[in-house]
BAVORO-298215 format. One record per residue: chain; residue in one letter; residue number from 1; x, z, y of N, C-alpha, C in turn. Coordinates in steps of 0.05 Angstrom, whole numbers, plus 32768, in hexadecimal, padded with zeros to 4 digits. Atoms other than C-alpha are relative to their C-alpha. Layout:
// residues N
kette:rest:nr:n_xx:n_zz:n_yy:ca_xx:ca_zz:ca_yy:c_xx:c_zz:c_yy
A:a:NUM:X:Z:Y:X:Z:Y:X:Z:Y .
...
END
This chain:
// residues 188
kette:rest:nr:n_xx:n_zz:n_yy:ca_xx:ca_zz:ca_yy:c_xx:c_zz:c_yy
A:m:1:7FE7:7FF9:800C:7E9F:7F3F:8204:800B:7FE8:7FF2 .
A:r:2:7FF3:8017:800D:7ED1:7F0D:81EC:800A:8005:7FE4 .
A:n:3:7FF2:7FFA:8019:7EF6:7F2F:81B3:7FF4:8019:7FF3 .
A:l:4:8009:7FE9:800F:7ED6:7F5D:817F:8014:8004:7FE9 .
A:v:5:7FED:7FF9:8015:7F0B:7F7E:8154:7FF3:8012:7FEC .
A:i:6:800B:7FF1:8016:7EEF:7F94:8112:8019:800B:7FF1 .
A:f:7:7FE7:7FF4:8009:7F27:7FC4:80FE:7FFA:8013:7FE9 .
A:s:8:8003:7FEF:8017:7F2D:7FE5:80BA:801B:800B:7FF7 .
A:h:9:7FE9:7FF3:800A:7F61:8017:80A7:7FF9:801D:7FF8 .
A:p:10:8009:7FE5:8008:7F51:8055:807D:8013:8016:8006 .
A:h:11:7FEC:7FEB:7FFA:7F91:807A:8091:800D:7FFC:801B .
A:l:12:7FF5:8007:7FE5:7F98:806A:80DB:8011:8017:800B .
A:a:13:7FF1:7FE9:7FF5:7FB1:80B0:80EC:801E:8000:7FF7 .
A:t:14:7FE4:8001:8009:7FF1:80A3:80C3:800C:7FE4:8002 .
A:s:15:7FF5:801B:7FFE:7FFA:805A:80D4:800D:7FFA:801B .
A:r:16:7FF2:8007:7FE8:802F:804C:8108:7FFB:7FE3:8007 .
A:v:17:8003:801D:7FFD:8024:8001:80FE:7FE5:7FFA:800F .
A:h:18:801A:8007:7FF5:7FD9:7FFC:810C:7FFA:8010:8019 .
A:r:19:8004:7FF1:7FE7:7FD9:8033:8141:800E:7FF1:8016 .
A:t:20:7FF1:8010:7FEC:800E:800A:8166:7FF0:7FE7:8008 .
A:l:21:800F:8018:7FFB:7FE4:7FCB:815F:7FE7:8006:8011 .
A:i:22:8018:7FF8:7FF1:7FA4:7FEE:8178:8008:8008:801C .
A:d:23:7FF7:7FF8:7FE5:7FCA:800E:81B2:8007:7FE8:8011 .
A:a:24:7FF8:8018:7FF1:7FE3:7FC9:81C6:7FE9:7FF0:800B .
A:i:25:8017:800F:7FF7:7F9D:7FAD:81CE:7FEA:8011:800C .
A:d:26:8015:7FEE:7FF8:7F74:7FEA:81E0:7FF8:7FFE:801D .
A:d:27:8006:8001:7FE3:7F79:7FDF:822B:7FF6:7FE5:800A .
A:l:28:8009:801B:7FF7:7F64:7F96:822B:7FE3:8000:8007 .
A:p:29:801C:7FFE:7FF6:7F24:7F8C:8252:7FEB:7FF2:7FEF .
A:d:30:8014:800F:800F:7F03:7F5A:8224:8002:8004:7FE2 .
A:v:31:7FFD:7FFA:801C:7F10:7F7D:81E2:7FF0:8019:7FF9 .
A:q:32:800E:7FE9:800A:7EE2:7FAB:81BC:800A:8005:7FE4 .
A:i:33:7FF5:7FF9:801A:7F00:7FD0:8180:7FEC:8011:7FF1 .
A:h:34:8011:7FF0:8012:7ED5:7FE8:8146:8012:8009:7FE9 .
A:h:35:7FF1:7FF5:8017:7EFF:8015:8119:7FEB:800A:7FEC .
A:l:36:8016:7FFB:8012:7ED0:8014:80DE:8000:801B:7FF3 .
A:e:37:7FFF:7FE6:800D:7EE9:8053:80BB:7FFA:8017:8014 .
A:a:38:8007:7FEB:7FEC:7EE1:807B:80FC:7FE2:7FFF:8007 .
A:v:39:801C:8002:7FF9:7E9C:8060:810D:7FEE:8005:7FE9 .
A:y:40:8012:7FFE:8018:7E80:805F:80C6:800E:8010:7FEA .
A:s:41:7FF1:7FF0:8013:7EA4:8098:80A4:7FF1:8006:7FE6 .
A:h:42:8011:7FFC:8018:7E6A:80A0:8073:7FF8:7FE6:7FF3 .
A:g:43:8006:801A:800C:7E64:8056:8065:7FE5:7FF4:8007 .
A:d:44:801B:800A:7FF9:7E20:804D:8085:8003:7FEE:8019 .
A:i:45:7FFB:8014:7FEB:7E2B:800E:80AE:7FE6:7FF9:800E .
A:d:46:8017:8008:7FEF:7DFB:8000:80E7:8000:7FE1:8002 .
A:t:47:7FFF:801D:8003:7DF0:7FB7:80D3:7FF5:7FF3:8019 .
A:a:48:800C:800D:7FE9:7DC3:7FA5:810E:8013:8002:8018 .
A:a:49:7FED:7FFD:7FE9:7DF5:7FC2:8141:8018:7FEF:7FFD .
A:e:50:7FE9:8010:8006:7E2F:7F9F:8120:7FFA:7FE2:8004 .
A:q:51:8008:801C:7FFC:7E0A:7F5D:811E:7FFD:7FF9:801D .
A:e:52:8003:8005:7FE3:7DF8:7F63:8167:801B:7FFE:800E .
A:a:53:7FE5:8002:7FF4:7E40:7F71:817A:800E:7FE6:7FF9 .
A:c:54:7FF4:8019:8009:7E57:7F35:8151:7FF4:7FE8:8010 .
A:e:55:800D:8016:7FF1:7E24:7F08:8174:8009:7FFE:801D .
A:h:56:7FF7:7FFF:7FE4:7E3D:7F1E:81B9:801D:7FFA:8003 .
A:a:57:7FE3:8005:7FFF:7E86:7F13:81A7:8005:7FE2:8000 .
A:a:58:7FF7:801C:8001:7EA8:7ED1:81B5:8012:7FFB:7FE8 .
A:r:59:7FED:8003:8016:7EDC:7EDE:817F:8000:801A:7FF0 .
A:l:60:7FFE:7FE9:8011:7EDF:7F0D:8143:801C:8002:7FF5 .
A:i:61:7FE5:7FFA:800A:7F20:7F2D:812D:7FFD:8015:7FEA .
A:f:62:7FFE:7FEC:8015:7F29:7F50:80EA:801D:8009:8000 .
A:q:63:7FE5:7FF4:8001:7F65:7F7F:80EF:8001:8014:7FE9 .
A:f:64:7FFE:7FED:8017:7F7C:7FA3:80B0:801B:7FFE:7FF2 .
A:p:65:7FE9:8002:8012:7FB5:7FB4:8082:7FF7:7FF2:7FE6 .
A:f:66:8006:800E:8018:7FB7:7F87:8045:8001:8013:7FE9 .
A:y:67:8002:7FED:8016:7F9F:7FB2:800B:7FFA:7FF1:7FE7 .
A:w:68:8005:800D:8019:7FA5:7F97:7FC5:7FF6:7FE4:8004 .
A:f:69:8005:801D:7FFB:7FA3:7F4F:7FDF:7FE5:7FFC:800C .
A:s:70:801A:8002:7FF3:7F64:7F5C:8007:7FFF:8013:8017 .
A:s:71:8005:7FED:7FEA:7F46:7F87:803D:7FFB:801C:7FF5 .
A:p:72:8008:7FE5:8008:7F3B:7FD2:803B:7FE3:8001:7FF9 .
A:p:73:801C:7FFF:800A:7EF9:7FE7:801A:7FEB:8000:8017 .
A:m:74:8014:7FFE:7FEB:7ED6:7FF6:805C:7FFB:7FE5:800D .
A:l:75:8004:801B:7FF5:7EE1:7FAF:8077:7FEF:7FF0:7FEC .
A:k:76:8010:800E:8015:7EC6:7F93:8035:7FE3:8009:8002 .
A:l:77:801B:7FF6:7FFD:7E89:7FC0:803C:7FF3:7FF5:8019 .
A:w:78:800B:800B:7FE7:7E80:7FA9:8084:7FF8:7FE3:7FFC .
A:m:79:8007:801C:8005:7E82:7F60:806E:7FE7:7FFE:7FEF .
A:d:80:8017:8001:8012:7E50:7F6E:8036:7FE6:8007:800F .
A:e:81:8018:7FF7:7FF2:7E1F:7F91:8065:7FF9:7FEF:8018 .
A:v:82:8005:800D:7FE7:7E27:7F6B:80A6:7FFC:7FE2:7FFD .
A:l:83:8001:801D:8004:7E32:7F23:808E:7FEA:7FF9:7FEC .
A:s:84:8017:8003:8013:7DED:7F20:806E:7FF4:7FE5:8000 .
A:f:85:800F:8019:8003:7DC4:7EE6:8054:7FEA:8000:8015 .
A:g:86:8015:8002:7FEB:7D95:7ECD:808A:800A:8007:801C .
A:w:87:7FF4:7FFB:7FE6:7DC2:7EE5:80C2:801B:7FF2:8002 .
A:a:88:7FE5:800C:7FFF:7E0A:7ED0:80B3:8001:7FE5:7FF1 .
A:f:89:8000:8019:8010:7DFB:7E9A:8080:7FE4:7FFC:7FF5 .
A:g:90:801B:8007:8009:7DBF:7E77:8061:7FF2:7FF2:8016 .
A:k:91:8011:800D:7FEC:7D87:7E63:8090:800C:8003:801C .
A:a:92:7FF3:7FFC:7FE6:7DAB:7E81:80CD:801E:8004:7FFC .
A:q:93:7FE3:7FFB:7FFF:7DF5:7E81:80DE:8006:8009:801C .
A:k:94:7FFD:7FF5:7FE5:7DF9:7EAF:811A:801D:8000:800A .
A:l:95:7FE4:7FFF:7FF8:7E46:7EAC:8119:800C:7FE4:8001 .
A:r:96:7FF6:801B:8002:7E4C:7E60:8114:8010:7FF9:8019 .
A:g:97:7FEE:8009:7FEB:7E86:7E45:813D:8012:8016:800C .
A:k:98:7FF0:7FEA:7FF5:7EA3:7E8A:814D:801B:8000:7FF2 .
A:p:99:7FE6:7FFD:800D:7EEE:7E90:8141:8002:801B:7FF1 .
A:l:100:7FFA:7FE8:800F:7F02:7EC3:810C:801F:8002:7FFD .
A:q:101:7FE3:7FFB:8000:7F49:7EDF:8114:8006:8017:7FED .
A:l:102:7FF7:7FEA:8011:7F6C:7F08:80DE:801B:800A:800B .
A:i:103:7FE7:7FF2:7FF7:7FA1:7F3B:80F5:8006:8013:7FE9 .
A:i:104:7FFA:7FF2:8019:7FC3:7F56:80B7:801C:800B:7FFF .
A:s:105:7FE5:7FF6:8006:7FFD:7F83:80A5:8003:8000:7FE2 .
A:s:106:7FFA:8001:801D:801E:7F7B:8061:801A:800F:7FFB .
A:g:107:7FE8:7FF1:8007:804F:7FAA:8041:8016:7FEE:7FF4 .
A:g:108:7FEC:8012:800D:8072:7F71:801C:800C:7FED:8014 .
A:p:109:7FF3:8014:7FEF:80A3:7F41:803C:7FF2:7FE5:7FFD .
A:e:110:800D:801A:8001:808C:7EFB:804C:8008:7FF0:7FE7 .
A:c:111:7FF7:8010:8017:80B6:7EDE:8013:7FF2:8009:7FE6 .
A:a:112:800F:7FF7:8018:808C:7F07:7FE1:7FE6:7FF0:7FFC .
A:y:113:8019:800F:8001:8050:7EDB:7FF2:8006:7FE2:7FFE .
A:t:114:7FFB:801C:8007:8067:7E99:7FD3:7FFA:7FFE:7FE2 .
A:a:115:8005:8005:801D:805A:7E79:7F8F:8017:800C:7FF0 .
A:a:116:7FE9:7FF5:800F:80A0:7E8F:7F7A:8006:801D:8007 .
A:g:117:7FFB:7FE5:7FF6:809D:7ED2:7F9E:7FF4:8015:7FEE .
A:y:118:8009:7FE9:800F:808B:7F17:7F85:7FE3:7FFF:7FF9 .
A:h:119:801D:8001:8004:8040:7F0C:7F8C:7FF6:7FE7:7FF3 .
A:h:120:8007:8019:800D:8040:7EC5:7F6F:7FE9:7FF0:800E .
A:h:121:8015:800E:7FF0:800E:7EAF:7FA5:8008:8000:801D .
A:t:122:7FFB:8001:7FE3:8012:7E99:7FED:7FEC:8012:800E .
A:i:123:8013:7FF0:7FF1:7FF1:7EC3:8022:7FE6:7FF1:8005 .
A:e:124:8017:8010:7FFC:7FC2:7E89:802F:7FED:8001:7FE7 .
A:q:125:8010:7FFE:8018:7FAB:7E8B:7FE6:7FF2:801B:7FFE .
A:l:126:800B:7FE5:8002:7FA0:7ED6:7FE9:7FEA:8005:8015 .
A:l:127:8014:7FFD:7FEA:7F78:7ED0:802A:7FE9:7FEC:7FFD .
A:s:128:8015:8015:8003:7F4C:7E97:800F:7FE3:800C:8000 .
A:p:129:801B:7FF6:7FFE:7F0F:7EC5:8007:7FF6:8002:801E .
A:f:130:8007:8000:7FE4:7F10:7ECD:8053:7FF9:7FE4:800A .
A:g:131:8006:801B:7FF9:7F12:7E82:805A:7FE5:7FF7:7FF6 .
A:a:132:801B:8006:800C:7ED6:7E7C:802B:7FEA:800D:8010 .
A:m:133:8013:7FF1:7FF0:7EB1:7EB1:8053:7FFB:7FF2:801B .
A:a:134:8002:800D:7FE6:7EC0:7E8E:8095:7FF1:7FE5:7FFC .
A:h:135:800F:801A:8004:7EA8:7E4B:8078:7FE2:8005:7FFC .
A:l:136:801C:7FFA:8006:7E67:7E69:805D:7FF1:8008:8019 .
A:t:137:800D:7FF6:7FE8:7E58:7E8A:80A0:8002:7FED:8018 .
A:g:138:7FFD:8013:7FEA:7E6D:7E4F:80CB:8015:8009:8014 .
A:m:139:7FEB:7FF8:7FEE:7EA6:7E76:80EC:8018:7FEE:7FFC .
A:v:140:7FE8:8010:8001:7EE8:7E54:80FB:8018:8012:7FFD .
A:l:141:7FE9:7FEE:8007:7F22:7E78:80D9:8019:7FF6:800F .
A:q:142:7FE7:8005:7FF1:7F5F:7E7B:8106:8018:8006:7FEF .
A:t:143:7FE8:7FFA:800F:7FA6:7E7C:80EE:8005:801F:8001 .
A:p:144:7FFD:7FE3:8000:7FB1:7EC5:80D8:801A:8008:800D .
A:l:145:7FE8:7FF4:7FF5:7FE3:7EF0:80FD:8007:8017:7FEC .
A:i:146:7FF9:7FEE:8016:8008:7F16:80C6:801B:800D:8006 .
A:l:147:7FE7:7FF0:7FFE:803C:7F4D:80CD:8009:8008:7FE4 .
A:h:148:7FF5:7FFB:801B:8065:7F4D:808D:8015:8015:8001 .
A:g:149:7FE9:7FEE:8004:8095:7F81:8073:7FFF:801B:800D .
A:v:150:8003:7FE5:7FF6:8078:7FC1:808F:7FEF:8010:7FED .
A:p:151:800F:7FF0:8014:805F:7FFA:8063:7FE3:8005:8008 .
A:n:152:801C:7FFA:7FFD:8014:8002:805B:7FF8:801A:7FF2 .
A:i:153:8006:7FE9:8012:801A:803E:802D:8003:801A:800F .
A:p:154:7FFD:7FE6:7FF2:800B:8083:804A:8017:8010:7FF4 .
A:g:155:7FE9:7FF0:8008:8048:80AF:8048:801B:7FF1:8001 .
A:i:156:7FE8:8010:7FFD:807A:8076:804D:8003:7FF9:801E .
A:d:157:7FFD:8003:7FE3:8095:8075:8094:800B:7FE4:8006 .
A:v:158:7FF6:801A:7FF5:80A6:8037:80BD:801B:8006:800D .
A:s:159:7FE5:7FFC:7FF4:80F0:8031:80CF:8000:7FF7:801D .
A:e:160:7FFF:8007:7FE3:8106:8028:8117:8001:7FE1:8003 .
A:s:161:7FFF:801E:7FFE:8117:7FDE:810B:7FE5:7FF4:7FF9 .
A:q:162:801A:800A:8006:80D3:7FD4:80EC:7FED:8005:8017 .
A:l:163:8011:7FF9:7FE9:80B3:7FF7:8127:8004:7FEC:8017 .
A:v:164:7FFA:8015:7FEC:80D5:7FC4:8156:7FF0:7FE7:7FF8 .
A:q:165:800F:8017:800A:80B7:7F8D:812A:7FE2:8003:8005 .
A:v:166:801C:7FFA:7FFB:8073:7FAE:8130:7FF9:7FFD:801E .
A:q:167:8005:8002:7FE3:8078:7FB3:817C:8001:7FE3:8009 .
A:e:168:7FFF:801C:7FF9:808B:7F69:8181:7FE7:7FF2:7FF6 .
A:f:169:8019:800B:800B:8050:7F57:8154:7FE8:8008:8011 .
A:a:170:8015:7FF6:7FEF:8023:7F83:817F:7FFD:7FEF:801A .
A:q:171:8000:8011:7FE8:8037:7F59:81BC:7FF4:7FE4:7FFA .
A:r:172:800C:801A:8008:8026:7F19:8197:7FE2:8002:7FFC .
A:y:173:801D:7FFA:8004:7FE2:7F37:8184:7FF2:8002:801B .
A:r:174:800B:7FFD:7FE5:7FD5:7F4B:81CC:7FFE:7FE4:800D .
A:a:175:8000:801B:7FF4:7FE8:7F05:81E4:7FEA:7FEE:7FF4 .
A:l:176:8014:800F:800E:7FBA:7EE6:81B0:7FE4:8007:800B .
A:l:177:801A:7FF8:7FF6:7F7F:7F0F:81C9:7FFC:7FF8:801D .
A:l:178:8002:8009:7FE4:7F8E:7EFC:8211:7FFC:7FE2:8003 .
A:s:179:8002:801D:7FFE:7F8F:7EB2:8200:7FE4:7FF8:7FF8 .
A:p:180:801C:8009:8007:7F4C:7E8D:81FF:7FFF:7FF1:7FE6 .
A:h:181:8001:800F:8018:7F60:7E62:81C4:8019:8006:7FF0 .
A:s:182:7FE8:7FFE:8012:7F8E:7E68:8188:7FFE:7FE9:7FEC .
A:r:183:7FFF:8015:8014:7FA3:7E36:8153:7FED:8004:7FE9 .
A:v:184:8013:7FFE:8016:7F6F:7E27:811E:800D:7FF3:7FE8 .
A:r:185:7FF6:800B:8019:7F84:7E1D:80D6:7FED:800A:7FEA .
A:a:186:8011:7FF9:8016:7F57:7E1C:809A:8011:800C:7FE9 .
A:l:187:7FF3:7FF5:8017:7F6D:7E4A:8062:7FF0:7FF9:7FE7 .
A:g:188:800E:8004:8019:7F5D:7E3D:801A:8009:7FE9:7FF1 .
END
């Protein structure tokens, strides 16, 4: 398998954005999607199975809505459990050299993620923990693909113009997964 999508979204049933993104890549032959909340609804992550899947993947993709400047809780739990000392870092680095791609949706507009913007930080600054994690594990963090300006909050619907934006983004995501290489940029 070439692409392992570690997907975290606690409210997928009400998410037009991430359902559209998953639908856009679901039929690709070299993509395996792990929706963490669906597979591990009780939070008991099968660490050995996840590590084995990661080892067999050529590229890891973390797909998630940006929650409080980070990932949803289940993805954080997955990282805590799966990226363990002695396997992902320390004496062994089983993921060394593997590309790590972030696919993120953000409710705020792109201009909110600047030093002068609403959040007072750039998106690169806010994503720096992922850069640190990639560095520690030896993975190569790719330039993130970020969909700005679409609601992540359950109960807030996506407008028709935003849905067009989501569909265009979904095609970029699909093309990225079909390409063997993508641009590398260190965050942090």
